[in-house]
C-alpha positions in Angstrom: 14.5 33.1 72.9 14.7 32.8 76.6 15.9 29.6 78.3 12.3 28.8 79.3 11.2 29.2 75.7 14.0 26.9 74.6 12.9 24.3 77.2 9.3 24.3 75.8 10.8 24.0 72.3 12.9 21.0 73.3 9.8 19.3 74.9 8.0 19.4 71.6 8.1 16.9 68.8 6.2 18.3 65.8 6.1 21.9 65.0 3.7 23.4 62.4 5.7 25.8 60.1 3.7 28.4 58.2 5.0 30.0 55.0 3.5 31.9 52.1 4.4 32.2 48.5 5.4 35.5 47.0 1.8 35.9 46.0 0.6 35.3 49.6 -0.7 31.7 49.1 -0.4 30.2 52.7 1.0 26.8 53.5 1.4 25.0 56.9 3.4 21.8 57.2 4.5 19.7 60.2 8.2 19.7 61.0 10.0 17.1 63.1 13.7 18.1 62.7 13.6 21.4 64.4 16.5 22.4 66.7 17.0 25.7 68.5 20.7 26.5 68.1 20.9 29.7 70.2 18.7 32.5 71.4 18.2 33.8 67.9 18.6 30.8 65.6 16.5 27.7 64.8 17.5 25.0 62.4 14.9 23.1 60.4 15.9 20.0 58.5 14.3 19.5 55.0 13.6 15.9 54.4 10.4 16.1 52.4 9.6 19.8 51.7 8.1 20.9 48.4 5.7 23.8 48.9 7.5 25.0 52.1 10.8 25.0 50.3 9.4 26.8 47.3 7.7 29.4 49.6 10.8 30.3 51.6 12.9 30.6 48.4 10.2 33.1 47.1 9.4 34.7 50.4 11.9 34.1 53.2 9.5 34.7 56.1 8.1 31.9 58.3 6.3 31.2 61.5 6.7 28.2 63.8 4.0 27.2 66.4 5.5 25.7 69.6 3.0 23.9 71.8 1.9 20.4 72.8 -0.2 18.9 75.6 1.5 18.6 78.9 4.0 21.5 78.6 3.6 25.1 79.8 3.8 27.9 77.3 2.7 28.3 73.8 4.7 30.4 71.4 4.4 31.7 67.9 8.0 32.3 66.6 8.4 34.5 63.5 11.7 34.8 61.5 13.6 35.2 58.3 14.7 31.9 56.6 17.8 31.1 54.6 18.2 27.8 52.8 21.6 26.0 52.8 22.6 22.9 50.8 26.3 22.9 51.6 28.8 24.0 54.2 29.5 23.1 57.8 26.1 23.9 59.2 24.3 21.9 56.6 26.7 18.9 57.2 26.1 19.2 60.9 22.3 19.1 60.4 22.6 16.2 58.0 24.5 14.2 60.6 22.0 15.2 63.4 19.0 14.0 61.3 20.8 10.8 60.4 21.6 10.1 64.1 17.9 10.4 65.0 16.4 8.7 61.9 19.1 6.8 59.9 16.7 6.2 57.0 16.2 9.9 56.4 18.2 12.2 54.1 18.4 15.9 54.9 18.1 17.6 51.6 18.7 21.1 52.9 18.9 23.2 56.1 16.6 26.0 56.8 18.2 28.5 59.1 15.6 30.7 60.8 16.7 33.9 62.4 14.1 34.8 65.1 12.6 38.3 64.6 9.8 37.9 67.1 8.2 35.6 69.7 4.5 36.0 70.6 2.3 34.5 73.3 -0.4 32.2 72.0 -1.9 30.9 75.2 -5.6 31.7 75.5 -6.5 34.9 77.4 -6.2 38.7 77.2 -2.4 38.3 76.6 -2.8 36.1 73.5 -0.8 37.6 70.6 1.3 39.8 72.9 4.9 40.2 71.8 7.3 38.5 74.2 10.5 39.3 72.4 
């Protein structure tokens, strides 16, 4: 992701995350603990996931939608997801979630490796691959 894309990401609060089971059954769930770590990596904290977690364990592909009123840009970010429940990255995410919402418990960390970024603003360029 470019710095401009990351800025749009950081301005957002809730990000719809789309997943699908191994049989193709779709699921979309709102995510609040979503943090770009670098140009190719996004961390997603799992506090309440059921279907989403089951889906990424069966089919490790996902898509995040990044947009909200008042910000420029609208991105559909696709990637491969790995679930972590231990290790330094998981512990870092657990502490970051706790710092923002002390009452929440981060059950696992979803590490999304970005494989594509697409424009989703209305117009002729909607759906164009940006990265």
